[in-house]
C-alpha positions as CSV (number, residue, x, y, z in Angstrom):
1,M,-59.5,51.8,9.0
2,I,-60.0,48.3,6.8
3,S,-61.5,51.0,3.9
4,M,-58.6,53.1,4.0
5,V,-56.4,49.9,3.2
6,T,-58.9,48.7,0.5
7,L,-58.5,51.9,-0.9
8,S,-55.5,52.1,-1.0
9,L,-54.6,49.0,-2.4
10,V,-57.3,49.6,-5.2
11,L,-55.4,53.1,-6.0
12,G,-52.4,51.5,-6.4
13,G,-53.0,48.8,-8.5
14,T,-54.8,51.5,-10.7
15,A,-51.8,53.3,-10.9
16,V,-49.8,51.0,-11.4
17,A,-52.1,49.4,-13.9
18,A,-51.9,52.7,-15.7
19,A,-48.4,53.0,-15.7
20,T,-47.5,49.7,-17.5
21,A,-50.4,49.6,-19.7
22,K,-49.9,49.0,-23.4
23,H,-52.4,50.6,-25.9
24,K,-52.3,51.7,-29.4
25,D,-51.6,55.5,-29.0
26,A,-48.6,54.9,-26.4
27,K,-46.2,56.3,-28.9
28,A,-47.9,59.3,-30.3
29,D,-48.6,60.4,-26.3
30,T,-45.1,59.9,-25.7
31,K,-44.1,61.7,-28.7
32,L,-47.0,64.7,-27.9
33,V,-45.2,64.8,-24.5
34,K,-42.3,65.7,-25.6
35,K,-42.8,68.2,-28.3
36,L,-44.9,70.1,-25.4
37,A,-42.5,69.8,-22.6
38,P,-40.2,72.7,-23.7
39,S,-43.9,74.6,-23.3
40,L,-45.2,73.1,-19.9
41,S,-45.6,75.1,-16.7
42,V,-45.5,74.4,-13.4
43,K,-48.8,75.8,-11.5
44,H,-50.6,75.0,-7.6
45,A,-47.4,72.0,-7.4
46,K,-46.3,71.6,-3.5
47,T,-42.7,71.4,-4.5
48,A,-41.3,73.0,-7.9
49,N,-37.8,72.2,-8.1
50,S,-35.4,74.0,-11.0
51,A,-38.5,75.1,-12.7
52,T,-38.9,78.1,-15.2
53,N,-42.4,79.3,-13.6
54,A,-43.9,78.1,-10.7
55,T,-47.2,79.6,-9.4
56,H,-49.0,79.7,-6.3
57,A,-46.4,76.8,-5.3
58,T,-45.5,75.5,-1.7
59,S,-41.9,75.4,-2.6
60,A,-39.9,76.8,-5.4
61,D,-36.2,76.3,-5.5
62,S,-33.7,77.6,-8.5
63,A,-37.1,78.8,-10.1
64,T,-36.8,81.6,-12.8
65,N,-40.1,83.0,-11.5
66,A,-41.9,81.9,-8.2
67,T,-44.9,84.0,-7.4
68,H,-47.3,83.5,-4.2
69,A,-44.7,80.8,-2.9
70,T,-44.1,80.1,0.3
71,S,-40.8,79.6,0.3
72,A,-38.4,80.9,-3.2
73,D,-34.7,80.3,-3.1
74,S,-32.5,81.2,-5.5
75,A,-35.6,82.7,-7.8
76,T,-34.4,85.3,-10.4
77,N,-38.3,86.9,-9.5
78,A,-40.1,86.1,-5.6
79,T,-43.2,88.1,-6.0
80,N,-45.6,88.1,-2.7
81,A,-43.1,84.8,-1.1
82,T,-43.2,84.1,2.5
83,N,-39.5,84.1,2.0
84,A,-37.0,85.0,-0.7
85,T,-33.4,84.0,-0.1
86,N,-31.1,84.5,-2.9
87,A,-33.7,86.5,-5.2
88,S,-32.7,89.2,-7.7
89,T,-36.2,91.0,-7.3
90,A,-38.3,90.3,-4.0
91,G,-41.2,92.1,-4.1
92,N,-44.0,91.9,-1.3
93,A,-41.6,89.7,0.5
94,T,-42.1,89.0,4.6
95,N,-38.0,88.2,4.9
96,L,-35.2,88.7,2.4
97,G,-32.4,86.3,3.4
98,G,-33.6,86.3,7.1
99,Q,-34.1,90.1,7.1
100,P,-36.7,92.8,6.7
101,A,-37.1,94.8,3.4
102,S,-36.2,97.7,5.7
103,A,-32.8,96.2,6.9
104,Y,-31.5,96.9,3.2
105,M,-32.4,100.3,3.2
106,P,-29.9,103.0,3.7
């Protein structure tokens, strides 16, 4: 228990120090991140809200493309999702709006 508290304090202190540290390249780092931001994507995240592309996410809400997500709500394309609600395309999904795919077949 004591080791967990100590570890938490050390890691928390490191995170705060990293966030508040001023180094020579801070301006250049900020400029680079802003320049690259439009081309960045989210992979292997627990959650991805309003992401253009969420691959292997636990939850992808309002994503344009959610591949292999546990849950993909309001996605344009949800492939191999456990649940795909309000998706334009849901390939290989277990549930589509709570109904099996066979419920939508004529």
